[in-house]
C-alpha positions as CSV (number, residue, x, y, z in Angstrom):
1,M,23.4,-29.0,0.5
2,K,23.2,-31.1,3.5
3,E,20.5,-33.7,2.3
4,P,17.9,-35.1,4.8
5,L,17.5,-38.8,5.6
6,M,15.1,-40.6,3.3
7,P,12.5,-41.6,3.8
8,I,11.7,-38.4,5.9
9,A,9.4,-38.0,8.8
10,R,6.8,-35.6,9.4
11,P,7.3,-33.9,13.1
12,A,4.5,-33.6,15.2
13,L,1.8,-30.7,14.7
14,S,0.5,-28.4,17.5
15,A,-3.0,-29.2,19.0
16,A,-4.4,-26.2,17.2
17,A,-3.2,-27.5,13.7
18,E,-4.5,-30.8,14.3
19,A,-7.8,-29.5,15.5
20,F,-8.0,-27.6,12.4
21,L,-7.1,-30.8,10.2
22,D,-9.9,-32.7,12.3
23,R,-12.3,-30.0,11.4
24,R,-11.5,-30.5,7.8
25,A,-11.7,-34.2,7.7
26,R,-15.0,-34.4,6.1
27,G,-14.2,-32.2,3.1
28,E,-16.0,-29.0,4.3
29,G,-13.9,-26.3,2.8
30,L,-16.5,-24.6,0.7
31,L,-17.4,-21.2,2.4
32,I,-20.6,-19.9,0.7
33,H,-22.6,-16.8,2.4
34,G,-21.2,-17.5,5.7
35,T,-21.7,-21.2,5.9
36,W,-19.1,-24.2,5.6
37,S,-20.0,-27.1,3.4
38,A,-18.5,-30.0,1.3
39,A,-18.8,-30.5,-2.4
40,A,-19.9,-33.9,-4.1
41,A,-16.1,-34.8,-4.8
42,T,-13.0,-34.1,-3.0
43,L,-9.3,-34.0,-3.8
44,A,-6.4,-34.8,-1.4
45,T,-3.8,-32.5,-0.3
46,L,-0.3,-34.0,0.3
47,D,2.7,-33.1,2.5
48,P,5.5,-32.3,0.1
49,A,8.2,-33.4,2.2
50,T,6.8,-37.2,2.5
51,G,4.2,-37.4,-0.2
52,H,1.7,-38.5,2.7
53,E,-1.8,-37.3,2.6
54,N,-2.6,-34.3,4.7
55,G,-6.2,-34.7,4.0
56,V,-9.1,-33.6,1.4
57,V,-10.5,-30.4,0.4
58,P,-13.7,-29.9,-1.9
59,R,-13.5,-30.2,-5.5
60,A,-16.1,-27.4,-6.3
61,A,-18.2,-27.7,-9.3
62,A,-19.5,-24.9,-11.7
63,S,-22.8,-25.3,-9.5
64,D,-20.5,-24.4,-6.5
65,V,-19.0,-21.5,-8.3
66,D,-22.6,-20.1,-9.2
67,A,-23.6,-20.3,-5.5
68,A,-20.7,-18.5,-4.3
69,V,-20.7,-15.6,-6.9
70,A,-24.4,-15.3,-6.1
71,A,-23.7,-14.9,-2.4
72,A,-21.0,-12.4,-3.2
73,R,-23.3,-10.4,-5.4
74,A,-26.1,-10.6,-2.8
75,A,-23.8,-9.1,-0.2
76,F,-22.3,-6.7,-2.1
77,P,-24.9,-3.8,-1.8
78,A,-24.6,-3.9,2.2
79,W,-20.6,-4.1,2.0
80,R,-20.3,-1.1,0.1
81,A,-22.6,0.8,2.2
82,T,-20.8,-0.3,5.2
83,T,-18.8,2.9,6.7
84,P,-15.1,3.0,5.9
85,A,-14.6,3.0,9.5
86,K,-16.4,0.0,10.2
87,R,-14.6,-2.0,7.3
88,A,-11.2,-0.8,8.9
89,R,-12.1,-2.0,12.3
90,I,-12.8,-5.5,10.7
91,L,-9.7,-5.5,8.5
92,W,-7.7,-4.8,11.8
93,A,-9.5,-7.5,13.7
94,I,-8.6,-9.9,11.2
95,A,-5.0,-8.6,11.6
96,D,-5.2,-9.4,15.2
97,L,-6.2,-12.8,14.8
98,I,-3.7,-13.8,12.3
99,E,-1.1,-12.5,14.8
100,A,-3.0,-14.4,17.5
101,H,-2.8,-17.7,15.6
102,I,0.6,-17.3,14.0
103,D,2.1,-20.5,14.9
104,E,-0.7,-22.8,13.9
105,L,-0.9,-20.7,10.5
106,A,2.7,-21.1,9.7
107,E,2.4,-25.1,10.7
108,L,-0.4,-25.5,8.3
109,E,1.5,-23.3,5.7
110,T,4.6,-25.8,5.8
111,L,2.7,-28.8,6.2
112,D,0.8,-27.8,2.9
113,Q,3.5,-26.1,0.8
114,G,6.9,-27.3,2.4
115,K,8.4,-24.1,3.4
116,P,10.7,-24.1,6.3
117,L,8.7,-23.2,9.5
118,F,10.6,-19.9,10.4
119,V,9.8,-18.5,6.7
120,G,6.1,-18.6,7.4
121,R,6.5,-17.8,11.1
122,W,8.8,-14.8,11.1
123,A,8.2,-13.3,7.3
124,E,5.0,-14.5,5.5
125,I,2.2,-14.7,8.2
126,P,3.5,-11.6,9.8
127,G,3.3,-10.0,6.1
128,A,-0.4,-11.4,5.6
129,A,-1.2,-9.6,8.9
130,G,0.5,-6.2,7.6
131,Q,-1.7,-6.4,4.5
132,F,-4.9,-6.2,6.5
133,R,-3.4,-3.4,8.9
134,F,-2.2,-1.4,5.9
135,F,-5.5,-1.4,4.1
136,A,-7.4,-0.8,7.4
137,G,-5.9,2.6,7.0
138,Q,-6.4,3.0,3.5
139,A,-10.2,2.0,3.9
140,Q,-10.7,5.5,5.3
141,A,-8.5,7.3,2.8
142,I,-10.7,6.8,-0.4
143,T,-11.3,10.1,-1.7
144,G,-12.7,11.8,-5.1
145,D,-12.0,15.4,-6.7
146,T,-13.5,18.4,-7.3
147,I,-13.0,19.9,-10.9
148,Q,-13.1,23.2,-11.9
149,S,-14.6,22.3,-15.4
150,S,-14.8,24.7,-18.4
151,I,-18.6,23.9,-19.5
152,D,-20.2,27.2,-20.2
153,Y,-23.3,26.2,-22.0
154,Q,-25.4,25.6,-18.9
155,P,-28.8,27.3,-18.7
156,A,-28.7,31.1,-17.7
157,G,-28.2,31.8,-14.1
158,K,-27.1,28.7,-13.3
159,Q,-23.8,27.2,-12.6
160,M,-21.9,23.8,-13.2
161,A,-20.6,21.7,-10.2
162,T,-18.3,18.7,-11.4
163,W,-16.9,16.2,-9.0
164,T,-15.7,12.4,-9.2
165,L,-16.2,9.4,-7.0
166,R,-14.4,6.3,-6.1
167,E,-16.6,3.3,-6.0
168,P,-16.0,-0.6,-5.4
169,V,-15.7,-2.6,-8.7
170,G,-18.2,-5.3,-7.3
171,V,-17.5,-9.0,-7.0
172,V,-13.9,-10.0,-7.2
173,A,-12.8,-13.5,-8.1
174,A,-9.2,-14.0,-6.2
175,I,-7.1,-16.7,-7.7
176,V,-3.9,-17.1,-5.8
177,P,-0.9,-19.5,-6.3
178,W,0.5,-22.3,-4.1
179,N,4.1,-21.1,-3.6
180,S,3.3,-18.2,-0.6
181,P,-0.3,-18.8,-0.1
182,L,-1.4,-17.0,2.8
183,V,0.5,-13.8,2.3
184,L,-0.7,-13.7,-1.5
185,T,-4.3,-14.4,-0.3
186,A,-4.1,-11.6,2.0
187,M,-2.6,-9.2,-0.8
188,K,-5.9,-9.9,-2.8
189,L,-8.4,-9.9,0.1
190,A,-7.1,-6.8,2.1
191,P,-7.5,-4.1,-0.6
192,A,-10.5,-5.5,-2.0
193,L,-12.3,-5.6,1.2
194,A,-10.9,-2.1,2.2
195,A,-12.4,-0.8,-1.3
196,G,-15.8,-2.5,-0.5
197,C,-16.0,-5.2,-3.1
198,T,-17.2,-8.6,-2.1
199,I,-15.0,-11.9,-2.9
200,V,-15.0,-15.4,-4.1
201,L,-11.4,-16.8,-3.4
202,K,-9.9,-19.9,-4.8
203,P,-6.7,-20.9,-3.4
204,A,-4.5,-23.0,-5.2
205,E,-5.6,-26.9,-5.1
206,D,-2.1,-27.7,-3.9
207,T,-2.2,-25.4,-0.9
208,S,-5.7,-24.7,0.4
209,L,-5.2,-25.4,4.1
210,S,-4.0,-21.8,5.1
211,A,-6.6,-20.1,3.2
212,L,-9.5,-22.2,4.7
213,R,-8.1,-21.4,8.3
214,L,-8.2,-17.7,7.3
215,G,-11.7,-17.7,6.4
216,E,-12.6,-19.1,9.9
217,L,-10.6,-16.4,11.2
218,M,-12.2,-13.8,9.0
219,I,-15.7,-14.9,10.2
220,E,-14.6,-14.7,13.5
221,A,-13.5,-11.0,13.0
222,G,-16.9,-9.9,11.9
223,V,-16.9,-10.2,8.0
224,P,-20.5,-10.4,7.0
225,A,-21.9,-13.6,5.2
226,G,-21.3,-13.4,1.6
227,V,-18.7,-10.8,1.8
228,L,-16.1,-13.5,1.7
229,N,-16.6,-16.7,-0.1
230,I,-14.2,-19.8,-0.8
231,V,-14.4,-22.5,-3.3
232,T,-11.8,-25.1,-3.6
233,G,-10.7,-27.4,-6.6
234,Y,-8.6,-27.5,-9.5
235,G,-7.6,-24.5,-11.5
236,H,-8.9,-25.9,-14.9
237,E,-12.4,-26.6,-13.3
238,T,-13.2,-24.4,-10.4
239,G,-10.8,-21.4,-11.3
240,A,-11.8,-21.6,-14.9
241,A,-15.5,-21.5,-14.2
242,L,-14.9,-18.5,-11.9
243,A,-12.7,-16.5,-14.5
244,A,-15.4,-16.9,-17.0
245,H,-18.1,-16.1,-14.6
246,R,-20.7,-13.5,-15.9
247,H,-21.6,-12.1,-12.5
248,V,-17.8,-11.4,-11.5
249,D,-16.8,-8.1,-12.1
250,K,-12.9,-8.6,-11.6
251,V,-10.4,-11.2,-11.7
252,A,-7.3,-10.8,-9.2
253,F,-4.9,-13.2,-10.2
254,T,-1.1,-14.2,-9.3
255,G,0.4,-17.4,-10.9
256,S,2.1,-18.4,-14.4
257,T,1.9,-16.3,-17.5
258,A,0.3,-19.2,-19.2
259,T,-2.6,-19.4,-16.8
260,G,-2.7,-15.3,-17.0
261,R,-3.3,-15.7,-20.7
262,A,-6.2,-18.1,-20.2
263,I,-7.7,-15.8,-17.7
264,L,-7.6,-13.1,-20.3
265,D,-9.4,-15.4,-22.4
266,A,-12.1,-16.1,-19.8
267,A,-12.7,-12.6,-19.1
268,K,-13.7,-11.3,-22.6
269,G,-17.4,-12.4,-22.1
270,N,-18.4,-9.7,-20.0
271,L,-15.1,-7.5,-20.2
272,K,-14.4,-7.9,-16.4
273,R,-11.9,-5.9,-15.1
274,V,-8.3,-8.2,-14.7
275,S,-5.0,-7.7,-12.7
276,L,-2.2,-10.1,-13.1
277,E,0.7,-10.6,-11.2
278,L,2.7,-13.2,-13.4
279,G,5.9,-14.9,-14.0
280,G,9.5,-13.6,-13.7
281,K,13.2,-14.3,-14.8
282,S,14.6,-11.5,-12.3
283,P,18.2,-10.6,-13.0
284,A,20.6,-10.0,-9.9
285,I,23.8,-7.7,-11.3
286,V,26.6,-7.9,-9.3
287,L,29.2,-5.0,-10.1
288,P,33.1,-5.1,-9.5
289,D,32.9,-2.7,-6.6
290,A,30.1,-5.0,-4.6
291,D,30.5,-5.6,-1.2
292,L,30.7,-9.3,-1.5
293,S,30.1,-10.4,2.0
294,L,26.4,-8.8,1.3
295,A,26.4,-9.6,-2.2
296,I,27.1,-13.3,-2.0
297,P,24.6,-14.3,0.7
298,G,22.2,-11.8,-0.9
299,V,22.2,-13.4,-4.5
300,A,22.3,-16.9,-2.7
301,N,19.0,-16.2,-0.6
302,A,17.4,-14.3,-3.7
303,I,17.3,-17.8,-5.3
304,F,17.3,-20.4,-2.5
305,F,14.6,-18.8,-0.5
306,N,11.9,-21.0,-0.3
307,A,13.4,-23.4,-2.7
308,G,13.2,-20.8,-5.5
309,Q,9.5,-21.2,-5.6
310,V,9.1,-17.2,-5.6
311,C,8.0,-15.2,-8.5
312,I,10.8,-12.4,-7.8
313,A,13.3,-15.0,-7.3
314,G,16.7,-13.8,-8.6
315,S,16.9,-16.6,-11.0
316,R,19.7,-14.9,-13.7
317,L,23.0,-13.9,-11.8
318,Y,25.3,-11.5,-13.7
319,V,28.5,-10.9,-12.2
320,H,31.3,-8.6,-13.7
321,R,34.2,-11.1,-15.1
322,S,36.9,-9.9,-12.7
323,I,34.8,-11.1,-9.6
324,H,33.0,-14.1,-11.2
325,D,34.8,-17.1,-10.4
326,Q,34.9,-15.6,-6.5
327,V,31.1,-15.2,-6.3
328,I,30.2,-18.6,-7.9
329,E,32.4,-20.2,-5.4
330,G,30.9,-18.3,-2.6
331,V,27.3,-19.0,-3.8
332,A,28.3,-22.6,-4.1
333,A,29.7,-22.8,-0.5
334,Y,26.6,-21.1,1.0
335,A,24.5,-23.5,-1.0
336,K,26.2,-26.6,0.3
337,G,25.8,-25.3,3.9
338,L,22.0,-25.4,3.6
339,I,20.5,-28.0,5.7
340,S,17.3,-29.8,4.0
341,G,14.6,-31.3,5.5
342,H,10.9,-31.5,6.5
343,G,9.9,-27.7,6.9
344,L,8.2,-28.5,10.4
345,D,12.0,-29.5,11.5
346,Q,13.3,-26.3,13.3
347,A,16.6,-27.0,11.6
348,T,15.4,-27.0,8.2
349,Q,16.7,-24.1,6.1
350,M,15.3,-25.4,2.6
351,G,12.5,-27.6,2.4
352,P,11.1,-29.4,-0.5
353,L,9.3,-28.1,-4.0
354,V,5.3,-28.1,-3.7
355,S,4.9,-31.4,-5.4
356,A,6.7,-34.2,-7.0
357,K,5.4,-33.0,-9.9
358,Q,7.1,-29.7,-9.6
359,A,10.3,-31.1,-8.5
360,E,10.6,-33.6,-11.5
361,R,10.0,-30.2,-13.7
362,V,12.8,-28.3,-12.2
363,A,15.1,-31.4,-12.6
364,G,14.3,-31.5,-16.1
365,F,15.3,-28.1,-16.9
366,V,18.7,-28.8,-15.3
367,A,19.2,-32.0,-16.9
368,D,18.3,-30.7,-20.3
369,A,20.8,-27.7,-19.7
370,K,23.7,-30.2,-18.7
371,A,22.9,-32.3,-22.1
372,A,23.1,-28.9,-23.9
373,G,26.6,-28.4,-22.5
374,A,26.1,-26.3,-19.2
375,T,28.2,-26.9,-16.3
376,V,25.9,-27.7,-13.3
377,I,26.5,-27.7,-9.5
378,G,24.2,-29.4,-7.5
379,G,20.5,-30.1,-9.0
380,E,19.9,-33.5,-7.8
381,R,16.6,-34.9,-7.1
382,S,15.9,-36.7,-4.1
383,G,13.1,-38.1,-2.0
384,H,9.4,-37.2,-2.6
385,A,10.0,-33.6,-4.0
386,F,13.2,-32.2,-2.8
387,V,15.8,-30.6,-5.5
388,S,19.1,-29.6,-4.0
389,P,20.3,-25.7,-4.8
390,A,21.9,-25.6,-8.8
391,I,24.2,-23.2,-10.0
392,V,24.4,-23.5,-14.0
393,T,27.0,-22.0,-15.8
394,D,28.6,-21.8,-19.3
395,V,25.1,-21.3,-20.6
396,K,24.1,-19.7,-24.0
397,P,21.3,-16.9,-24.2
398,E,18.7,-19.2,-26.0
399,M,18.8,-22.2,-23.6
400,P,15.3,-22.5,-22.0
401,I,16.8,-22.6,-18.5
402,V,17.9,-18.9,-19.2
403,R,14.7,-17.9,-20.8
404,E,11.9,-19.6,-18.9
405,E,11.0,-19.5,-15.4
406,V,12.1,-22.8,-13.7
407,F,10.4,-21.8,-10.3
408,G,13.0,-23.8,-8.5
409,P,16.3,-23.5,-6.5
410,V,18.0,-23.1,-10.0
411,L,20.6,-20.0,-10.5
412,V,22.0,-19.3,-13.8
413,A,25.3,-17.2,-13.6
414,Q,26.8,-15.3,-16.5
415,P,29.9,-13.0,-16.6
416,Y,29.7,-9.6,-18.2
417,D,32.3,-7.1,-19.1
418,D,30.5,-3.4,-18.7
419,L,27.2,-1.9,-17.9
420,E,25.8,-1.6,-21.3
421,E,26.6,-5.2,-21.9
422,V,24.7,-6.2,-18.6
423,T,21.9,-3.8,-19.1
424,A,21.1,-5.5,-22.6
425,A,21.5,-9.1,-21.3
426,A,19.5,-8.4,-18.1
427,N,16.6,-7.0,-20.6
428,D,16.7,-9.6,-23.0
429,S,13.6,-11.7,-21.3
430,D,10.1,-11.8,-21.9
431,Y,9.5,-11.0,-18.1
432,G,9.9,-7.7,-16.2
433,L,8.9,-8.6,-12.5
434,A,12.0,-7.6,-10.8
435,A,15.7,-7.1,-10.6
436,S,18.7,-6.2,-7.9
437,I,21.9,-4.3,-8.1
438,W,25.0,-5.2,-6.1
439,T,27.2,-2.1,-6.0
440,E,28.8,0.5,-3.7
441,S,28.7,3.0,-6.6
442,L,25.6,5.4,-6.3
443,S,26.0,6.5,-9.9
444,S,25.9,3.1,-11.3
445,A,22.9,1.9,-9.0
446,H,20.9,4.9,-10.5
447,R,22.0,4.4,-14.1
448,L,21.2,0.7,-14.0
449,S,18.0,1.0,-12.0
450,G,16.7,3.4,-14.6
451,A,17.9,1.2,-17.3
452,L,16.1,-2.0,-16.1
453,Q,12.8,-3.1,-17.4
454,A,11.5,-4.4,-13.8
455,G,8.7,-3.4,-11.8
456,T,10.9,-3.3,-9.1
457,V,14.4,-2.8,-8.4
458,W,16.2,-3.7,-5.2
459,I,19.9,-2.0,-4.5
460,N,22.1,-4.0,-2.3
461,C,19.3,-6.4,-1.2
462,H,16.5,-8.3,-2.9
463,A,12.9,-9.6,-2.3
464,M,12.5,-6.6,0.3
465,Y,8.9,-5.4,0.5
466,D,5.9,-4.4,2.6
467,A,2.4,-3.8,2.3
468,S,3.1,-0.3,1.6
469,L,5.2,-1.1,-1.6
470,P,3.7,-1.6,-4.9
471,I,4.7,-5.1,-6.5
472,G,4.1,-6.1,-10.3
473,G,5.8,-6.1,-13.4
474,L,6.4,-5.2,-16.9
475,K,6.0,-7.2,-20.2
476,Q,4.8,-10.8,-19.8
477,S,5.0,-10.1,-15.9
478,G,1.8,-8.8,-15.7
479,W,-0.6,-5.8,-15.5
480,G,-1.5,-4.0,-12.4
481,R,0.0,-4.0,-8.9
482,D,-0.4,-5.8,-5.5
483,S,0.1,-3.9,-2.4
484,G,0.4,0.0,-2.0
485,Q,-2.0,2.5,-2.9
486,Q,-2.0,1.3,-6.2
487,A,-3.5,-2.2,-5.3
488,L,-6.5,-0.2,-3.8
489,D,-6.8,1.7,-6.9
490,S,-7.4,-1.5,-9.0
491,Y,-10.6,-2.5,-7.0
492,L,-12.1,1.0,-7.5
493,E,-14.0,2.6,-10.3
494,W,-14.0,6.2,-11.1
495,K,-17.4,7.9,-11.7
496,T,-17.8,11.5,-12.9
497,V,-20.5,13.8,-11.5
498,C,-22.0,16.7,-13.4
499,A,-24.6,19.1,-11.8
500,V,-26.3,22.3,-12.7
501,I,-27.1,24.2,-9.4
């Protein structure tokens, strides 16, 4: 990888992004019942490329969470009674405003998270708008069923009528991670609002800026006071108070498997509904007949996109032994050509990790693997939070770098000899979020896609999805789905009605 010069400088921001930072300079990042306010304490947000402070956001206390949940609870009856058409118009207006402010939002996302500007500008911010557009349509497609029941003991001369209704679950706590903040926030908010739920949003403490700007745009779009509330702060404080709150009806969480377990524990008090999109250790499998002109850049992007900070990243590479060395050489050459730097620099292809802490964690996995006998290409730590792309070979299945989610630009590569062997190896994981298959054989693709334990399988591509496609995992990769009709279903309850007529 072509390393940046250190120390690195932050390119200038647009006037719109600077104006937003000025508005937030007082720490007014709590949105409760339509009003922006500050908390008693604040926490700093840092530019991961430089380590310099971007500003501060409130560190919400339990009392702030109580106020936000109360606001959402109070707003729920009116919002659930709002016609689907009106909810749809508001969701569509949110999408329009996201697109109108796409450059500003992409800058804030890069400043906060570190990703290259083009990732937000051309992929993730449009993806967020797409979520609101898709669920605007779904808002008017919520239906129940009429049922011809077999009840035959109604009073003489009467009949039974039976039907089902779909109703919003209630107040939703949406807790989102730091790796792709805006699009993952939209994946929670859009279906919840379409269903008629009200929301308390808790962004990740490292990356709250784009969520706060989205909150401003959603108010402008016509979201009523209390329907969306935003509390910023640490996960172990603000997030924990929200997950355990007895007046929250559902928690929708994306993040680590360890935090997912903690949320399940917190949700036990009132048996609130929980959906979890958790970690992954996704395999990318290259068959001997693969088109390597497609597969080599494909598997490289599957792990090096967003510096590997993607839950569906193709972090385990299995290559048929006959082409293993050729593929590894190609991926290494691809990685070497990537330009690293500040995400706001137009030339940057791979930015820093989200924080120095995360960079140190990733570098630790690489160092431990090397000490255990693995061969490592790359993986050097530099600057505030940079780690160069790493390709790790000569590994053993029990090594932590093979089994645990590293969440950085680290690819573990292993050869295989036949489909049975690679299927067993790919499925030998606690996770089951995603997988990709690279082959020209339709038969092999069908066989493998059916055998792999993964919520999503891509063939000759990786990380391809839009708002219509359900995303989620098996095993310890979580419960439930984001995006698609299945996401809307998770914010709705079934009610059965029986009437004597």
